[in-house]
BALOBA-1460 file (C-alpha; in Angstrom, 3 decimals):
// residues 95
<rec num="1" residu="s" x="-17.207" y="-25.234" z="-2.760"/>
<rec num="2" residu="g" x="-14.391" y="-25.237" z="-5.304"/>
<rec num="3" residu="g" x="-11.041" y="-24.191" z="-3.909"/>
<rec num="4" residu="r" x="-8.372" y="-22.336" z="-5.826"/>
<rec num="5" residu="g" x="-5.059" y="-22.057" z="-4.006"/>
<rec num="6" residu="g" x="-5.027" y="-19.222" z="-1.486"/>
<rec num="7" residu="m" x="-1.958" y="-17.358" z="-2.657"/>
<rec num="8" residu="g" x="-1.776" y="-16.374" z="-6.317"/>
<rec num="9" residu="g" x="-5.390" y="-17.189" z="-7.171"/>
<rec num="10" residu="g" x="-4.740" y="-20.150" z="-9.459"/>
<rec num="11" residu="m" x="-1.643" y="-18.899" z="-11.206"/>
<rec num="12" residu="p" x="0.827" y="-21.765" z="-10.902"/>
<rec num="13" residu="r" x="4.603" y="-21.484" z="-10.620"/>
<rec num="14" residu="t" x="4.974" y="-17.742" z="-10.200"/>
<rec num="15" residu="s" x="8.630" y="-16.992" z="-9.760"/>
<rec num="16" residu="n" x="10.165" y="-13.621" z="-9.030"/>
<rec num="17" residu="i" x="11.301" y="-13.345" z="-12.638"/>
<rec num="18" residu="s" x="7.717" y="-13.236" z="-13.886"/>
<rec num="19" residu="n" x="6.517" y="-11.395" z="-10.813"/>
<rec num="20" residu="p" x="8.625" y="-8.243" z="-10.544"/>
<rec num="21" residu="t" x="8.409" y="-5.889" z="-7.603"/>
<rec num="22" residu="v" x="6.662" y="-2.600" z="-8.292"/>
<rec num="23" residu="t" x="6.657" y="0.566" z="-6.208"/>
<rec num="24" residu="y" x="3.968" y="3.219" z="-6.031"/>
<rec num="25" residu="t" x="4.515" y="6.550" z="-4.341"/>
<rec num="26" residu="v" x="1.539" y="8.584" z="-3.200"/>
<rec num="27" residu="h" x="1.777" y="12.182" z="-1.982"/>
<rec num="28" residu="v" x="-0.717" y="12.801" z="0.803"/>
<rec num="29" residu="p" x="-1.467" y="15.940" z="2.829"/>
<rec num="30" residu="d" x="-0.077" y="15.613" z="6.352"/>
<rec num="31" residu="e" x="-3.538" y="15.981" z="7.922"/>
<rec num="32" residu="v" x="-4.897" y="12.806" z="6.288"/>
<rec num="33" residu="i" x="-2.010" y="10.613" z="7.504"/>
<rec num="34" residu="p" x="-3.894" y="9.665" z="10.717"/>
<rec num="35" residu="a" x="-6.687" y="8.176" z="8.570"/>
<rec num="36" residu="v" x="-4.156" y="6.037" z="6.702"/>
<rec num="37" residu="l" x="-2.273" y="4.964" z="9.832"/>
<rec num="38" residu="g" x="-5.253" y="4.316" z="12.078"/>
<rec num="39" residu="k" x="-5.126" y="4.098" z="15.866"/>
<rec num="40" residu="g" x="-1.722" y="2.725" z="16.829"/>
<rec num="41" residu="g" x="-0.981" y="1.840" z="13.201"/>
<rec num="42" residu="l" x="-3.930" y="-0.574" z="13.076"/>
<rec num="43" residu="v" x="-5.276" y="0.524" z="9.682"/>
<rec num="44" residu="i" x="-1.931" y="0.481" z="7.885"/>
<rec num="45" residu="r" x="-1.091" y="-2.949" z="9.353"/>
<rec num="46" residu="e" x="-4.453" y="-4.298" z="8.221"/>
<rec num="47" residu="m" x="-3.896" y="-2.931" z="4.700"/>
<rec num="48" residu="m" x="-0.466" y="-4.591" z="4.550"/>
<rec num="49" residu="e" x="-1.928" y="-7.910" z="5.696"/>
<rec num="50" residu="l" x="-4.818" y="-7.741" z="3.232"/>
<rec num="51" residu="s" x="-2.667" y="-6.786" z="0.270"/>
<rec num="52" residu="g" x="0.630" y="-8.499" z="1.054"/>
<rec num="53" residu="a" x="2.475" y="-5.294" z="0.105"/>
<rec num="54" residu="q" x="4.764" y="-3.075" z="2.192"/>
<rec num="55" residu="i" x="3.354" y="0.379" z="2.964"/>
<rec num="56" residu="k" x="5.702" y="3.004" z="4.386"/>
<rec num="57" residu="i" x="4.982" y="6.621" z="5.280"/>
<rec num="58" residu="s" x="7.689" y="9.290" z="5.357"/>
<rec num="59" residu="q" x="8.628" y="10.632" z="8.780"/>
<rec num="60" residu="k" x="6.742" y="13.525" z="10.322"/>
<rec num="61" residu="g" x="8.255" y="16.687" z="8.882"/>
<rec num="62" residu="e" x="9.647" y="14.832" z="5.845"/>
<rec num="63" residu="y" x="7.584" y="16.394" z="3.073"/>
<rec num="64" residu="v" x="7.436" y="16.635" z="-0.686"/>
<rec num="65" residu="p" x="9.493" y="19.811" z="-1.265"/>
<rec num="66" residu="g" x="7.362" y="22.964" z="-1.115"/>
<rec num="67" residu="t" x="4.276" y="21.186" z="0.297"/>
<rec num="68" residu="n" x="2.995" y="19.687" z="3.531"/>
<rec num="69" residu="h" x="2.510" y="16.362" z="1.743"/>
<rec num="70" residu="r" x="3.987" y="13.191" z="3.215"/>
<rec num="71" residu="i" x="5.168" y="10.402" z="0.913"/>
<rec num="72" residu="i" x="3.551" y="6.979" z="1.113"/>
<rec num="73" residu="t" x="5.600" y="4.259" z="-0.566"/>
<rec num="74" residu="i" x="3.889" y="1.001" z="-1.527"/>
<rec num="75" residu="t" x="6.067" y="-1.935" z="-2.570"/>
<rec num="76" residu="g" x="5.081" y="-5.439" z="-3.638"/>
<rec num="77" residu="n" x="4.376" y="-7.549" z="-6.670"/>
<rec num="78" residu="q" x="2.073" y="-6.107" z="-9.322"/>
<rec num="79" residu="h" x="-1.097" y="-7.513" z="-7.759"/>
<rec num="80" residu="s" x="-0.383" y="-6.795" z="-4.090"/>
<rec num="81" residu="a" x="1.008" y="-3.305" z="-4.718"/>
<rec num="82" residu="s" x="-1.925" y="-2.203" z="-6.862"/>
<rec num="83" residu="y" x="-4.364" y="-3.649" z="-4.300"/>
<rec num="84" residu="a" x="-2.552" y="-1.806" z="-1.493"/>
<rec num="85" residu="h" x="-2.683" y="1.371" z="-3.612"/>
<rec num="86" residu="q" x="-6.477" y="1.004" z="-3.884"/>
<rec num="87" residu="l" x="-6.778" y="0.415" z="-0.128"/>
<rec num="88" residu="v" x="-4.644" y="3.460" z="0.691"/>
<rec num="89" residu="s" x="-6.552" y="5.609" z="-1.827"/>
<rec num="90" residu="s" x="-9.856" y="4.600" z="-0.238"/>
<rec num="91" residu="k" x="-8.660" y="6.106" z="3.068"/>
<rec num="92" residu="i" x="-7.724" y="9.446" z="1.541"/>
<rec num="93" residu="p" x="-10.436" y="12.063" z="1.027"/>
<rec num="94" residu="q" x="-10.082" y="13.330" z="-2.543"/>
<rec num="95" residu="f" x="-8.139" y="16.583" z="-2.574"/>
């Protein structure tokens, strides 16, 4: 069965110049953080492995001013960051 290269999906010679880093920030109510983290950080680690992006959550008690929302920061190239954003969003009940 035809094989396209694993990383990059058939886009040759991607350098950092043509593949800039993007950052998404997502504000999430404190009570849904456990769903994003998973038991022992399992879910968030899995999402980082699947997407190839970095996903960081603000410390407990570190909120968006005036709310109880924690800040999730997703960093990666355009493809991995937007994929990670979709994965994170799928864990968050719509509010």
